[in-house]
C-alpha positions in Angstrom: 17.5 46.5 28.2 17.7 49.7 30.3 19.7 52.7 29.1 19.7 56.0 30.9 22.2 58.4 29.3 22.8 61.4 31.6 25.8 62.8 29.6 27.5 61.6 26.4 29.9 64.1 24.8 31.5 62.6 21.7 34.7 64.1 20.4 34.9 61.4 17.7 32.3 58.8 16.6 33.1 57.3 13.2 31.2 54.5 11.5 33.5 52.6 9.1 32.1 51.1 5.9 32.7 47.4 5.7 34.2 47.3 2.2 38.0 46.9 2.1 40.5 46.9 -0.8 42.8 44.6 1.1 41.9 42.0 3.7 43.9 43.0 6.8 42.1 40.7 9.2 39.2 41.8 11.4 37.4 44.8 9.9 36.5 47.6 12.3 32.9 48.7 12.6 33.2 51.9 14.6 35.8 54.1 16.5 34.7 56.5 19.2 36.2 58.9 21.8 34.0 60.3 24.5 35.3 63.3 26.4 32.6 62.8 29.1 30.1 60.0 29.5 27.7 59.4 32.4 25.2 56.6 32.0 23.2 53.9 33.8 22.8 50.7 31.7 21.6 47.1 31.9 21.8 45.2 28.7 23.0 42.1 26.8 25.4 42.7 24.0 24.4 41.2 20.7 25.2 43.5 17.7 28.9 44.1 18.2 32.1 43.2 20.0 33.5 46.3 21.6 36.9 47.0 23.3 36.5 50.0 25.6 39.3 51.8 27.3 38.0 53.8 30.2 40.7 56.4 30.4 39.9 58.4 33.5 37.2 59.5 36.0 36.9 61.4 39.2 35.7 58.2 40.7 38.4 56.0 42.2 37.2 52.8 40.4 34.4 51.5 38.2 31.8 49.0 39.4 30.5 46.5 36.8 28.3 43.4 36.9 29.3 41.0 34.1 27.0 38.0 34.0 26.2 38.6 37.6 29.8 38.9 38.9 30.8 42.2 40.5 34.0 43.9 39.5 35.7 47.0 41.0 38.4 48.2 38.7 40.6 51.3 39.1 41.1 53.7 36.1 42.4 53.3 33.5 41.2 49.9 32.4 39.9 47.8 29.6 36.4 46.4 29.3 35.5 43.9 26.6 31.8 44.0 25.6 31.3 40.5 24.2 28.1 39.3 22.5 25.9 37.4 24.9 27.3 39.0 28.1 24.8 40.6 30.5 26.2 43.9 31.7 25.0 46.2 34.5 26.8 49.5 35.4 26.3 53.1 36.4 28.6 56.1 36.6 28.4 58.7 39.4 30.9 61.0 37.7 31.6 61.6 34.0 34.3 59.4 32.4 36.7 59.7 29.5 36.6 56.7 27.2 37.8 55.4 23.9 36.4 52.4 22.1 36.8 50.3 19.0 33.9 48.1 17.7 33.9 45.0 15.6 31.1 43.0 14.1 29.7 40.4 16.4 31.1 37.4 14.5 34.6 38.8 15.3 34.4 37.3 18.8 34.3 33.7 17.5 37.1 34.5 15.1 39.4 35.9 17.9 38.7 32.8 20.0 39.6 30.6 17.0 42.9 32.6 16.9 43.6 31.7 20.5 42.3 34.8 22.3 40.7 34.2 25.7 37.8 36.5 26.9 38.5 35.7 30.5 38.7 38.1 32.2 36.6 40.7 30.4 38.0 43.6 32.4 41.5 44.5 33.6 43.6 47.5 34.6 46.2 49.0 32.3 48.7 51.8 32.2 48.6 54.6 29.6 52.1 54.0 28.3 53.7 56.1 25.6 53.3 53.3 23.0 49.6 52.7 23.8 48.8 56.4 23.7 50.6 56.8 20.4 48.5 54.0 18.8 45.3 55.6 20.3 46.2 59.0 18.8 46.9 57.4 15.4 43.5 55.7 15.4 41.9 59.1 16.2 43.8 60.7 13.4 42.7 58.0 10.9 39.0 58.6 11.6 39.2 62.0 10.0 40.6 60.5 6.8 38.6 57.2 6.7 37.2 58.1 3.2 40.7 58.2 1.7 42.2 55.1 0.0 43.7 52.5 2.4 42.7 54.4 5.5 40.1 51.7 6.5 42.8 49.1 6.2 45.2 51.2 8.2 42.6 51.6 10.9 42.2 47.8 11.0 45.9 47.2 11.5 46.2 50.0 14.1 43.3 48.5 16.0 45.0 45.1 16.0 48.2 46.6 17.4 46.1 48.4 20.0 44.4 45.2 21.1 47.7 43.4 21.4 49.1 46.2 23.7 46.0 45.9 25.9 46.3 42.1 26.1 49.9 42.4 27.2 48.7 44.2 30.4 46.5 41.2 31.2 49.6 39.1 31.7 50.8 41.3 34.6 49.2 42.1 37.9 49.8 45.8 38.0 47.2 46.2 40.7 49.4 44.6 43.3 51.7 47.7 43.5 50.0 50.1 45.9 52.3 52.9 45.0 51.6 52.4 41.3 47.9 52.5 42.0 48.3 55.8 43.8 50.1 57.2 40.7 47.4 55.8 38.5 44.9 57.8 40.5 47.0 60.9 40.1 47.3 60.4 36.3 43.5 59.8 36.2 43.0 63.1 38.0 45.2 64.9 35.5 43.3 63.3 32.6 40.1 64.9 34.0 41.3 68.3 35.1 44.1 69.1 32.6 42.3 72.1 31.3 42.6 73.7 34.7 46.4 73.3 34.7 46.6 71.5 38.1 49.3 72.4 40.5 51.6 69.3 40.4 53.4 70.0 43.7 50.1 70.5 45.6 48.7 67.3 44.0 51.7 65.4 45.3 51.3 66.7 48.8 47.6 65.8 48.8 48.7 62.2 48.1 51.2 62.2 50.9 54.3 62.7 48.7 57.1 65.2 48.8 57.9 66.9 45.5 61.2 65.0 45.2 59.5 61.6 45.9 56.7 62.4 43.5 59.0 63.1 40.6 61.2 60.1 41.4 58.3 57.7 41.3 56.5 59.3 38.4 59.6 58.9 36.3 59.8 55.3 37.3 56.2 54.6 36.1 55.9 57.0 33.1 58.2 57.8 30.2 57.2 61.5 30.1 57.3 64.2 32.8 54.1 65.4 34.4 54.3 68.6 32.4 54.8 66.7 29.2 51.8 64.5 30.1 49.6 67.6 30.6 50.9 69.2 27.4 50.1 66.1 25.4 46.5 66.1 26.8 46.2 69.8 25.9 47.5 69.2 22.5 45.1 66.3 21.9 42.2 68.6 23.0 43.4 71.3 20.6 43.8 68.9 17.7 40.3 67.3 18.3 38.6 70.7 18.4 40.5 71.9 15.3 39.4 68.8 13.4 35.9 68.0 14.7 34.4 71.3 15.9 33.8 74.8 14.6 35.4 76.5 17.6 37.6 79.4 16.7 41.3 79.3 17.5 40.9 82.0 20.2 38.0 80.0 21.8 40.2 76.8 21.9 43.1 78.9 23.4 40.8 80.3 26.0 39.6 76.8 27.0 43.2 75.9 27.5 43.9 79.0 29.6 46.2 80.5 27.0 46.3 83.7 25.0 45.9 83.2 21.3 49.6 84.2 20.8 50.8 81.7 23.4 48.6 79.0 22.0 49.9 79.5 18.5 53.5 79.1 19.8 52.6 76.1 22.0 50.9 74.3 19.1 53.7 75.0 16.7 56.4 73.9 19.1 54.8 70.5 19.4 53.5 70.0 15.8 55.7 72.2 13.6 52.5 73.9 12.4 50.3 76.8 13.6 46.7 75.8 14.6 45.4 77.6 11.5 47.7 75.7 9.1 46.9 72.4 10.8 43.2 73.0 10.4 43.6 74.0 6.8 45.7 70.9 6.0 43.2 68.5 7.7 40.3 70.2 5.9 42.0 69.7 2.5 42.5 66.0 3.3 38.9 65.6 4.6 37.4 67.1 1.4 39.9 65.6 -1.1 38.0 63.8 -3.9 38.1 60.0 -3.7 39.9 58.5 -6.7 37.5 56.8 -9.1 34.6 59.1 -8.2 33.2 62.1 -10.1 35.4 65.1 -9.6 38.5 63.1 -8.9 
């Protein structure tokens, strides 16, 4: 096994205890969200089954060797890391990625339920429904110690997997225009903190402003501005939950004044950043029923 980690910035990495109050199917082992990962690896998976969604990269596509077969897959896409598979890959540029991990025996259980592991990698689109489930999974990680949250995570992960498998039934790579817009969306995923100029980005891809918006609305259920705002909101929430950054520091990273950030956050969530952080902190440190202090 060869592992050379050049950069690995976790926003979220939660190990989930195996015990459950209710059997909801396959128990999750870990959930993770990497804001930037840059690695070189050669390994055979044995201790887990992982479903990775590579969300975005400055690279146009990822190159993977799975059991000796070469794959070139545009972003975003799914990669299943199945026990026994020999995997070789390297990243030239940092990537954003989200993953859910199961115990290794889950692979056989999924196959028994009728799931095929061929292919192990395929392209997807970050639809509104898929993104909503991903965000719910991230939110659950902060509350995993509370009653029924592990079970909720299991059910959300199953819904997430079904959404991903649906894309495998369609050849979305055959639409060249769609691939171009996937590249644009991937660029926005990487550079959203810089508030990219949408019109300039359209012109760089050979599109007039009118054509860009017409085709964007065909492929996505939210406007480019709403897309960027959702990414910024996700960034703000993650930093409010998982880091000690001050509200003014988060605002500065987003290119906002503290006053504007306060209004922006409240418009989308109904809460100020300060009240959101307080509420999450209360939930995080709430005593678990049945334990001392509860």
